[in-house]
Phi, psi and omega in degrees: 000136174283153181238154183229084191305318181297311180294322180297320178296318182295314180291318176305319179296317181293319180300322182281355175082019182231037178286150176291149178300146177249073193259015180219152179296144176263147180301125177087357189283346175288340180248079192297336178258022177063222180287350177280345189302141181250148186262063173230144173227020183252194187294343177265014190294335183264358189250014187263147175290147174313135190297337184262017174282145177282171181299327178289317178292330172297323175300314174302320177305309184286337169295314175301318179299324180298317180286332179290322184271336187280150178280149171263150185246159176289164184289342178265000183277141179285343186276070184269079184256126170065024177078004183274074188229136174128012182304139176078207004302322178255136183201173173256327184203164182256003180205145183302315191287346173298331177268308183268069182296125184061022182065022182251202189281139176279184184217157184284169174295158175294146182298135181061014179268151177241027171274164180303149188286341176066284183244031173216166181209172180238120173279146185229146172193172176234154178303137184280146170273168181300330183278357185252026178302316183294329178292317175301319179298325185269320187255337184089336180213169170257113181300149175300135194299321186266323192245000172080204186265359179210134178284132176245111194260015174228158174206154175287167180306133180093356178237151178262134169305154181288332181164179180228147180271133174243109188254142182221155180233140171250116185279146167208155190252145171241133182257125181277163187299332179271012177097345178296135179252130176243126179263120177269165175230121178266121183274152169216152180208162177227161173256119182244169179056042180302127186270348186224032177095181182289154173279162174305138182298343178254023182300134175258133185233141180218121178278132177224136173261158180294133181274160172304156187257354188289144173069013188294323178295326178289324178294323176296331186274351176296132181293138171313317184298330175293322176289321175298322177296319178308306181297320181296317184293318180294324175294318180292328180293337177055032170264194178290335183279113183223070182296153185229134172288140166270139176246117191232169184272131174266108185300319184289316186264355179053053179202166179275136181223171176293130176275141180218349185243152183094165187293334175246023182047052180271001182232138183275330188221157174294327178297317182287320177302315179297317181296322177291327176290317175302318178292309189279322188275327187235001179064036182253138177269160175214168178296340177278327177229079191282358180248150177300150179275059181238138177281166179295340182270001178247075188293319180295328177293317179297331184266358187291153180297138179272154177264009182144170182225090002273175179282320173263108180296159177303322185292316176300315180302317177301319183291319179292323175301317181299314183298313183289335180278340192243015170290125188280155174267135182288151178294151174300150172249140174055035183294340181256006178295139175306319180296313181300317182293320178299316181298324180297319179297313178300321177302313182288319186292329178282354176088008184298327183291349178300321174265314182272069178306127185290312195222161175212166159245122184294162178265202179280132184231160180299335176257115180301333182297333182266354183278142169059042176257135169280119188234157176227080179276335182065062176202150170258353179066018183257162173277141177224140171287117185255013175091167187293329187295327178263357182302137170256353180057034177227118177283164176205108187058232182278349179289137175264180183288358176246001183256148179221145176285138178297119178286146170300150179256351186292142184083357183308312185291349176258007179311305185295318181300316182278311189265347182076014178203176175226047182270114188245178185080173185297334180242013177071019183291326182279132183263025177164176188293323183291312178304319175305310180301317183289346174276348178297137181204194181061236182294336181265004184303317183300318179292321178297313179297329176298322180289316179304320189279351188289153167286164188297322180302315181289318181296317180293327172296321176297313179298322175300316179295315181296325178283351176271354186278000000 
């Protein structure tokens, strides 16, 4: 394993709670995506090509964008445009961008509504038996026998949707040290209108909103050794923060690799993430996942007409992969503001950087535009126990039911501008940055308690810093 003495010393110091104040700008931090950074702060800020793409590569980007945005049609539909045929029979959406609206953050279903979830979904599984170890190694979970690993709440004509999500919230208040009261909302949900009979009595369910799409290629370009280093340093520090790598199955190379994409780091590459989204979200086959996402108990689904073999050609898959790899990260705003710099110092003093590692230099990537870039994503891409309040009690490969991957923070302050809301966390329960912080527990409890104990000025500076990212 390669070592990085300067970073190791700095992170060890932070984990020990004695890091120096970060009260001045760092070289390059106003360009969080390095040379790929885009200079936009409007509603299209998450939808722009990496700034260092050549004109020819920008054309490739917009070809991929057309397939990401365009609707797919059923195999019986006459509108066979651009090869986008084969939707369903069961699905969640007919276009990638329907979930990742403006390439931004999704939102949970409306409370007490039984309409389709639009830009969120529910993962399903059952507890594994001792005989199902091989299934866990390949799939990460044991799918629910009737409904599979993902609830699909839409269907083409002649087929029944699998069910609908009915969501409820229970409010409760947290009083901060300066007297301010913040009301959090704890979600619970049920699946109604089941289309194929009852679920397994031990079904584990996890509501997930669509994450932002920016900078994914840069995250893919981070060296495995850096992620291993993150885990090693946290373990050596012997503090409450003890991040863990997820080890997941690579469908293409038929081997176990480090996971880095998804809310529990359940996918190793963007190509595989995209292929699983095509299959689970839209019911589309690819050469990576060549069979329909239908269980053995869904006979009509298994017998439905195909839209091709596969329905997503390798060419289309490659074009979407290029698009998802090269969506640029917006530049920071107000990075040199005294209020923001004060908040940056508070962020480090509170220990937030122990999980939200600020920066990396990317390694060699298949796309040279992503290689050797200094980036500021603010994540360690590790799994952390976030406490019982956030637990979904559903494992995924090595992740347990209390663990979540540290999400990148870049672009956080543009969520409202791009997505029209500020519903954060894996299920959208938090209605802003402060609520998201207050949901932190488990390994992050010490940092959360530090925020609760802050005076209003330090807390507002912290929020100003986070919203500048």
